[in-house]
C-alpha positions in Angstrom: 4.6 -23.4 -15.1 1.7 -23.7 -12.8 -0.8 -26.6 -13.0 -3.4 -24.2 -14.6 -1.2 -23.6 -17.7 -2.4 -26.6 -19.6 -6.2 -26.3 -19.1 -8.8 -23.7 -19.9 -10.0 -21.6 -17.0 -13.7 -21.0 -16.5 -13.4 -17.5 -18.0 -11.5 -18.9 -21.0 -14.1 -21.6 -21.6 -16.9 -19.1 -21.4 -15.2 -16.8 -23.9 -14.5 -19.8 -26.2 -18.2 -20.7 -26.1 -19.4 -17.1 -26.6 -22.1 -16.9 -29.3 -21.5 -15.0 -32.5 -23.7 -12.2 -31.3 -21.2 -11.3 -28.6 -18.5 -11.0 -31.2 -20.8 -8.7 -33.2 -21.4 -6.7 -30.0 -17.6 -6.3 -29.6 -17.3 -5.1 -33.2 -19.9 -2.5 -32.6 -18.2 -1.4 -29.4 -14.9 -1.3 -31.2 -16.4 0.9 -33.9 -17.5 3.4 -31.2 -14.1 3.4 -29.7 -12.6 4.2 -33.1 -15.1 7.0 -33.6 -14.0 8.5 -30.3 -10.2 8.1 -30.4 -9.3 7.1 -33.9 -8.4 3.7 -35.4 -4.7 3.8 -34.6 -5.4 4.2 -30.9 -7.7 1.2 -30.4 -6.2 -2.2 -29.9 -8.1 -5.5 -29.3 -6.6 -8.4 -27.4 -3.5 -6.3 -26.7 -0.8 -8.1 -24.5 -0.5 -6.1 -21.3 3.0 -7.5 -20.7 4.0 -4.9 -23.3 2.6 -2.1 -21.1 3.8 -3.0 -17.6 7.2 -2.9 -16.0 6.8 -6.4 -14.7 6.7 -7.5 -18.4 4.0 -10.1 -17.6 0.3 -10.4 -18.1 -2.3 -11.5 -20.6 -4.3 -9.5 -23.1 -6.8 -6.7 -22.6 -10.1 -7.1 -24.4 -9.7 -3.5 -25.5 -6.9 -1.0 -25.1 -7.4 2.6 -26.0 -5.2 5.8 -25.8 -7.3 9.0 -25.7 -5.5 12.4 -25.9 -8.2 14.8 -24.6 -10.5 15.2 -21.6 -13.4 15.1 -24.1 -12.4 11.7 -25.4 -11.9 10.4 -21.9 -15.4 11.6 -21.0 -16.9 9.8 -24.0 -15.1 6.6 -23.2 -16.3 6.6 -19.6 -19.9 7.2 -20.8 -19.6 4.4 -23.4 -18.4 1.9 -20.8 -21.2 2.9 -18.4 -23.7 2.5 -21.2 -22.5 -0.9 -22.4 -21.5 -2.3 -19.0 -17.9 -2.7 -20.1 -15.4 -3.0 -17.2 -12.9 -0.2 -17.3 -9.4 0.3 -15.8 -7.2 3.4 -15.9 -3.6 2.7 -16.7 -0.7 5.0 -16.3 2.9 3.8 -17.0 2.1 0.3 -15.8 4.9 0.6 -13.3 2.9 -0.5 -10.2 0.7 -3.1 -11.8 0.5 -6.9 -12.0 -1.9 -8.2 -14.6 -3.0 -11.8 -14.6 -1.9 -14.3 -17.3 -5.5 -14.5 -18.6 -5.6 -10.7 -19.0 -8.3 -8.2 -18.4 -11.8 -8.8 -19.8 -12.6 -5.2 -20.2 -11.3 -1.9 -21.5 -7.9 -0.5 -20.5 -7.8 3.3 -20.8 -4.2 4.3 -21.1 -3.3 7.9 -20.2 0.0 8.0 -22.0 -1.3 10.5 -24.6 -2.5 13.0 -21.9 0.6 15.0 -22.2 1.9 18.6 -21.9 4.0 20.5 -19.3 3.4 24.2 -18.5 5.4 26.3 -16.1 4.2 29.7 -14.7 6.5 31.1 -12.0 6.8 28.5 -9.3 3.8 26.5 -10.6 4.2 23.5 -12.9 1.3 21.7 -14.5 1.6 18.4 -16.3 -0.8 16.0 -18.0 -1.6 12.7 -16.4 0.4 10.7 -18.9 3.7 12.6 -18.5 6.4 10.5 -17.0 7.7 11.7 -13.6 11.2 11.7 -14.9 10.2 14.2 -17.6 8.5 16.4 -15.1 11.5 16.4 -12.9 13.7 17.2 -15.9 11.5 20.2 -16.8 11.7 21.5 -13.2 15.5 21.2 -13.3 15.7 23.1 -16.5 13.5 25.9 -15.0 15.6 26.0 -11.8 12.7 24.7 -9.6 13.3 22.5 -6.7 10.9 20.0 -5.1 10.7 17.1 -7.5 14.2 15.7 -7.1 12.7 12.7 -5.4 10.6 11.9 -8.4 13.4 11.9 -11.0 14.0 8.1 -10.8 10.4 6.9 -10.2 9.2 5.1 -13.3 5.6 6.2 -13.1 3.3 8.8 -14.7 1.9 12.0 -13.1 -1.6 10.4 -12.8 -0.3 7.3 -11.2 1.9 9.4 -8.8 -1.2 11.3 -7.6 -3.3 8.2 -7.4 -0.8 6.5 -5.0 0.9 9.6 -3.5 4.2 8.3 -4.9 7.4 9.1 -3.0 11.0 8.3 -2.4 14.0 9.6 -0.3 11.8 11.5 2.1 9.7 13.3 -0.6 6.1 12.6 -1.6 3.6 14.1 -4.0 1.6 15.5 -1.1 4.5 17.8 -0.3 4.4 19.6 -3.6 0.9 19.0 -5.1 -1.5 22.0 -5.0 -4.5 20.8 -7.1 -5.6 18.2 -9.6 -7.9 18.3 -12.6 -10.2 15.3 -12.3 -12.8 13.6 -14.4 -15.5 11.8 -12.3 -17.0 8.5 -13.4 -20.2 10.5 -14.3 -18.2 12.7 -16.6 -17.9 15.9 -14.5 -14.6 17.7 -14.9 -13.3 19.8 -12.0 -10.2 21.1 -10.3 -9.8 19.7 -6.7 -7.3 21.1 -4.1 -4.7 18.5 -3.0 -6.0 18.9 0.6 -9.2 17.2 -0.5 -7.6 14.1 -2.1 -7.0 12.2 1.1 -3.3 11.7 0.4 -1.5 9.4 2.7 1.2 6.8 2.6 0.7 5.3 -0.9 -3.0 6.1 -0.9 -5.5 8.7 -2.0 -9.3 9.0 -2.2 -9.0 8.2 -6.0 -8.5 4.5 -5.1 -12.1 4.4 -3.9 -13.9 7.0 -6.0 -12.8 6.0 -9.5 -12.0 9.6 -10.4 -9.5 10.0 -13.2 -6.6 12.4 -13.1 -6.3 14.6 -16.2 -3.7 17.0 -15.0 -1.8 17.9 -11.9 -0.3 21.1 -10.6 2.7 21.3 -8.2 4.3 24.3 -6.4 8.1 24.3 -6.4 10.8 26.6 -5.2 13.5 28.4 -7.1 17.0 26.9 -6.6 20.4 26.6 -8.3 20.0 24.0 -11.1 23.5 22.6 -10.3 22.3 21.8 -6.7 19.1 20.3 -8.0 21.0 18.1 -10.5 23.4 17.1 -7.8 20.6 15.9 -5.6 19.0 14.0 -8.5 22.3 12.4 -9.4 22.7 11.3 -5.7 19.3 9.8 -5.5 19.6 8.0 -8.9 23.1 6.7 -7.9 21.6 5.2 -4.8 18.9 3.6 -6.8 21.4 2.0 -9.2 23.5 0.8 -6.3 20.8 -0.7 -4.1 17.9 -1.6 -6.4 17.6 -4.4 -9.0 17.0 -2.0 -11.9 18.5 -4.6 -14.3 15.4 -6.8 -14.0 11.7 -6.2 -14.7 9.8 -5.3 -11.5 7.2 -2.9 -10.2 9.6 -1.2 -7.8 9.0 -1.7 -4.1 6.6 -4.6 -4.0 5.3 -4.2 -0.4 4.2 -1.2 1.6 6.4 -0.3 4.5 4.9 -1.5 7.8 4.7 1.2 10.4 8.1 1.5 12.2 9.6 -1.3 10.1 11.1 -2.0 6.7 9.6 -4.6 4.4 12.9 -5.4 2.8 14.6 -6.1 6.1 11.8 -8.3 7.3 11.9 -10.3 4.1 15.7 -10.7 4.2 15.7 -11.7 7.9 13.1 -14.3 7.1 15.6 -15.9 4.7 13.7 -15.2 1.6 16.3 -13.5 -0.6 16.4 -15.5 -3.8 13.2 -17.4 -3.1 11.9 -18.4 -6.5 8.8 -19.6 -8.3 9.4 -20.2 -12.0 10.8 -17.1 -13.6 10.2 -14.8 -10.7 12.0 -14.4 -7.4 12.8 -12.1 -4.4 15.7 -10.0 -5.5 19.1 -11.0 -4.2 20.1 -7.3 -4.4 17.1 -5.9 -2.4 14.6 -8.1 -0.7 11.9 -5.5 -1.0 11.7 -6.2 -4.7 10.1 -9.1 -6.4 11.6 -9.4 -9.9 10.7 -11.1 -13.1 14.3 -12.1 -14.1 13.6 -15.2 -16.2 10.5 -14.3 -18.3 8.1 -15.5 -15.6 4.4 -15.5 -15.7 2.2 -13.2 -13.7 1.2 -16.3 -11.7 4.9 -16.9 -10.8 5.2 -13.3 -9.6 2.0 -13.5 -7.5 3.1 -16.9 -6.0 6.3 -15.3 -4.8 4.5 -12.4 -3.3 2.0 -14.6 -1.5 4.7 -16.8 -0.1 6.6 -13.7 1.2 3.5 -12.4 2.9 2.7 -15.7 4.5 6.2 -16.3 5.7 6.7 -12.9 7.2 3.4 -13.0 9.0 4.1 -16.5 10.4 7.6 -15.5 11.4 7.1 -12.0 12.7 3.4 -11.5 13.0 3.6 -8.6 10.5 1.1 -8.5 7.6 2.8 -7.0 4.5 0.4 -5.2 2.3 1.0 -5.2 -1.5 2.1 -1.8 -2.9 1.5 -3.3 -6.4 -2.0 -3.3 -7.8 -3.3 -6.7 -8.9 -5.6 -6.8 -11.9 -7.4 -9.3 -14.1 -7.6 -13.1 -14.2 -4.9 -15.5 -13.2 -4.4 -19.2 -14.1 
């Protein structure tokens, strides 16, 4: 445990000393959430370790799961009106939430579902898992999403960060996206206007929410599509530490280099803080193999960044999004 585990943080102390009126305000806010999405889809003080692939992180003040664009629009408006911090969460596969949690509202997209195929075009809701979209494309005999079959993310998250693997990226197949702006405007936007680059998009700056995405694929023999998927997934199993909780590749690839090789060459394989460590199987992965805290995971990441920069002069950028308060 870190030194902060046995004492209240400033944020915790402030919450402990909140007046009763604040609790009443939360009750009123919760009532509005229930009106919008229904009682079963509103959770308070929900542990975010239950919603992230790192399996670490404290509670969200509110956690909601809308199933329509109208509900999302109403939630965004409510948060703006009440000054409630808001974070959009997909599958939680590229996210590290602090041990003290997130003092705001988490809007989960996992009920924004649906897959529709018309010719070579496939449309999917933001909450659909990439593996499900890839499976639907396979069933329809459409090629182009083989790279995505093993990525543990959602469609919305894949657009947000231009997810990719094995030479494929969302930018290669994405045609347009249905977005909801922070002001509540709904619109279809061509992929060419999303600023898609290596693990980035304009959505990281604008706060626009993905509701649905459309990709253009190519007809192909389902047996060949499946063989490619099996090959990629076999490589993942052989080379990646899928047996332990992680957020996939922890660091972005430096131009012309490989993060995993730099980390391994710096002698950091197996480096540990508490329950988290650099994977012995693949140095590009920080894993939570012993029920570590979010602070353990972050400490490993920061040590890796510092060591690689001091050793090679290369600054490793985090691919993982960091959210909330740490000890």
